[in-house]
C-alpha positions in Angstrom: -97.7 -35.8 111.0 -97.4 -39.2 112.7 -97.4 -39.1 116.5 -94.5 -41.5 116.4 -92.3 -38.7 115.0 -93.1 -36.4 118.0 -92.4 -39.3 120.4 -89.1 -39.9 118.8 -88.2 -36.2 118.9 -88.9 -36.1 122.6 -86.9 -39.2 123.2 -83.9 -37.8 121.4 -84.2 -34.4 123.2 -84.3 -36.2 126.6 -81.5 -38.7 125.9 -79.4 -36.3 123.8 -78.4 -39.3 121.8 -79.9 -41.1 118.8 -78.8 -44.5 119.9 -80.2 -44.2 123.4 -83.5 -42.9 122.0 -83.6 -45.9 119.7 -83.1 -48.3 122.7 -85.8 -46.5 124.6 -88.3 -46.7 121.8 -87.3 -50.3 120.7 -86.5 -49.2 117.1 -83.4 -49.0 115.1 -81.1 -45.9 115.1 -81.8 -45.6 111.4 -85.5 -45.3 112.1 -84.8 -42.6 114.7 -82.7 -40.7 112.2 -85.4 -41.0 109.5 -88.1 -39.7 111.8 -86.0 -36.7 112.9 -85.3 -36.0 109.3 -89.0 -36.1 108.5 -89.7 -33.6 111.3 -87.0 -31.2 110.1 -88.2 -31.4 106.5 -91.8 -30.7 107.7 -90.7 -27.6 109.6 -87.9 -26.7 107.1 -85.4 -26.1 109.9 -82.9 -28.2 111.9 -84.1 -29.4 115.4 -80.7 -30.5 116.8 -77.1 -29.2 116.8 -75.1 -32.3 116.0 -71.6 -32.0 117.6 -69.4 -35.1 117.9 -70.2 -35.9 121.5 -72.9 -33.3 122.2 -76.5 -33.3 120.8 -78.5 -30.2 121.8 -81.7 -28.6 120.7 -81.6 -25.7 118.3 -83.8 -22.7 119.2 -86.4 -24.1 116.8 -86.2 -27.5 118.6 -86.6 -25.9 122.0 -89.7 -24.0 120.7 -91.2 -27.2 119.4 -90.6 -29.4 122.4 -93.5 -28.2 124.6 -95.9 -28.5 121.6 -94.7 -32.1 121.0 -95.6 -33.0 124.6 -99.0 -31.3 124.1 -99.7 -33.1 120.9 -99.0 -36.5 122.6 -101.0 -35.6 125.7 -104.0 -34.5 123.6 -103.9 -37.6 121.5 -103.9 -39.8 124.6 -106.8 -37.8 126.0 -108.7 -38.2 122.8 -108.3 -41.9 122.9 -109.8 -42.0 126.4 -112.7 -39.8 125.4 -113.4 -41.6 122.2 -113.1 -45.0 123.9 -115.6 -43.9 126.5 -118.0 -42.5 123.9 -117.9 -45.7 121.9 -119.3 -47.6 124.8 -122.2 -45.2 125.3 -125.6 -46.0 123.9 -126.9 -44.0 120.9 -129.4 -41.2 121.6 -133.0 -41.4 120.4 -134.7 -38.1 120.9 -138.5 -37.8 121.0 -140.7 -34.7 121.1 -144.3 -33.9 121.3 -146.5 -30.8 121.6 -147.8 -30.3 125.2 -151.3 -31.7 124.6 -150.2 -34.7 122.6 -147.9 -35.5 125.5 -150.8 -35.1 128.1 -153.5 -36.8 126.0 -151.6 -39.6 124.3 -147.8 -40.0 124.6 -147.4 -40.1 128.4 -149.5 -43.3 128.4 -147.2 -45.0 126.0 -143.8 -44.1 127.3 -143.4 -47.2 129.4 -143.9 -49.6 126.5 -141.8 -47.4 124.3 -138.9 -47.4 126.8 -139.1 -51.2 127.0 -138.8 -51.4 123.2 -136.0 -48.8 123.0 -133.7 -50.4 125.5 -130.8 -50.4 123.1 -130.6 -46.6 123.1 -130.8 -43.7 125.5 -134.2 -42.1 125.1 -134.5 -38.3 125.4 -137.9 -36.7 125.6 -139.0 -33.0 125.3 -142.1 -31.0 125.0 -142.1 -28.1 122.6 -144.1 -26.1 120.1 -144.7 -27.4 116.6 -142.4 -24.9 114.9 -139.4 -25.8 117.1 -140.1 -29.5 116.7 -140.1 -29.2 112.9 -136.8 -27.3 113.0 -135.2 -30.0 115.2 -136.6 -32.8 113.0 -135.1 -31.0 110.0 -131.6 -30.8 111.5 -132.0 -34.3 112.9 -131.4 -33.4 116.5 -134.8 -35.1 117.0 -135.5 -38.6 115.8 -139.3 -38.6 115.9 -142.2 -36.3 116.9 -145.8 -36.8 117.8 -148.2 -34.2 116.4 -151.9 -33.8 115.9 -151.3 -32.4 112.4 -149.0 -33.8 109.8 -146.0 -31.8 108.5 -146.9 -31.1 104.9 -143.4 -31.3 103.4 -142.1 -33.9 101.0 -139.0 -34.3 103.2 -141.1 -35.7 106.1 -143.0 -38.9 106.6 -146.2 -38.8 108.7 -147.8 -42.0 110.0 -151.1 -42.1 111.7 -150.4 -44.1 114.8 -153.3 -43.4 117.2 -156.2 -41.2 118.4 -157.3 -39.6 121.6 -160.7 -38.2 122.7 -161.4 -34.7 124.0 -164.6 -33.5 125.6 -166.1 -30.1 126.1 -166.6 -29.8 129.8 -167.6 -27.1 132.2 -168.3 -26.3 135.8 -171.9 -25.4 134.7 -174.2 -27.6 132.6 -175.0 -24.9 130.0 -172.5 -23.5 127.6 -173.1 -20.4 125.4 -170.9 -18.4 123.1 -171.2 -15.4 125.4 -169.7 -17.0 128.5 -166.8 -15.0 130.0 -164.8 -17.9 131.4 -163.9 -20.0 128.4 -160.4 -21.4 128.2 -159.1 -22.2 124.7 -156.8 -25.2 124.6 -154.7 -25.6 121.5 -155.3 -29.0 120.0 -153.5 -28.2 116.7 -154.1 -26.5 113.4 -157.1 -28.6 112.3 -158.8 -28.1 115.6 -158.3 -24.4 115.6 -160.0 -24.1 112.1 -162.9 -26.2 113.2 -163.2 -24.3 116.4 -163.4 -21.0 114.5 -166.3 -22.3 112.4 -168.2 -23.8 115.3 -167.8 -21.3 118.1 -167.8 -17.5 118.4 -166.8 -17.6 122.0 -164.1 -15.3 123.3 -161.5 -17.0 125.4 -160.4 -15.5 128.7 -157.3 -17.7 128.7 -155.4 -19.6 126.0 -153.0 -22.4 126.6 -151.2 -25.3 124.9 -151.3 -27.4 128.0 -154.5 -29.2 129.0 -153.4 -29.6 132.6 -153.2 -25.8 133.0 -156.7 -25.4 131.7 -158.0 -28.2 133.9 -156.5 -26.6 137.0 -157.8 -23.2 136.1 -161.3 -24.6 135.6 -161.4 -26.4 138.9 -160.0 -23.3 140.8 -162.1 -20.6 139.1 -164.9 -22.3 137.1 -165.1 -22.3 133.3 -165.3 -24.3 130.1 -162.7 -26.0 127.9 -162.0 -28.9 125.6 -160.0 -31.4 127.7 -158.8 -35.0 127.3 -161.6 -37.4 128.1 -159.5 -39.6 130.4 -158.5 -36.5 132.4 -162.0 -35.3 133.2 -164.1 -38.5 133.1 -163.8 -39.1 136.9 -164.9 -35.5 137.6 -167.9 -35.9 135.3 -168.9 -39.2 137.0 -168.7 -37.4 140.4 -170.8 -34.5 139.2 -168.0 -32.0 139.6 -167.9 -31.2 135.9 -170.5 -31.4 133.2 -170.1 -33.1 129.8 -171.4 -30.6 127.2 -172.6 -31.7 123.8 -170.5 -30.4 120.9 -170.6 -30.5 117.1 -166.8 -30.5 117.0 -164.8 -33.6 116.0 -163.9 -34.9 119.4 -161.6 -37.7 118.3 -158.2 -36.3 117.4 -155.5 -38.0 115.4 -151.8 -38.5 116.4 -149.1 -38.7 113.8 -145.6 -40.0 114.2 -143.5 -37.7 112.1 -139.8 -38.0 111.1 -137.4 -36.8 108.4 -137.3 -39.3 105.5 -133.5 -39.3 105.7 -133.5 -39.7 109.5 -131.0 -42.2 111.0 -132.2 -45.1 113.2 -134.8 -46.1 110.6 -135.1 -49.6 112.1 -136.0 -48.1 115.5 -138.5 -45.7 114.0 -140.2 -48.6 112.3 -140.3 -50.5 115.6 -142.1 -47.7 117.3 -144.6 -47.3 114.4 -145.3 -51.0 114.6 -145.7 -50.8 118.4 -148.1 -47.9 118.4 -149.9 -47.9 115.0 -153.6 -48.0 114.7 -154.7 -51.6 114.1 
């Protein structure tokens, strides 16, 4: 139903006269009559009692009148909301697992924000499973992970690396130590770790900073980002311990193949990709 029909109905109800309603709306009296007829045919009932010199609402017309006002009010409100939303920038949501954020992404956010100045950038830290679900429903634009999502609906682009180091508050590390902190560096790391170490962890975390703080407060060992611990190694507060593990970890930019904002995603890939 055209909103003009409801506006005409209200004008006739207020003026109690087709001609005066036509003057108020700057339309012909024939147009007023046609719109009221359309309304009455739609509801299949008369809206006005048409006496010679007296035009009044029927019970059905009286019942409809407040709804007509409400329809017009809501349409006007919707125009305001939609007009405001159309001026807002599009969202571009990014996610990473905690350690990818600490070891890699946090150091690139400034240059990414500069490149993404045409959108509102949203960032979040979450577990891999939740990230995959949000990529799938497109509430996330891209994600940064240490392991690719092996699904034909996703694209994984290797865009960088970061280094981790086995460090401890003591120089000697053995598999029978009681203060080892396991830091989750992804699926591939966990598999390698199982094959290389038999150590039992006293604490497990997905956040390198938590492990780092625990180690400094209570002593211990952990695989931590090299940039986070290098200063403490240089000062002799921590020891760099030799490890047969792969200490350079990959970072993949992952997105749904059908994701919107494809041009922006390509810009970020170009900006960060391994040369």
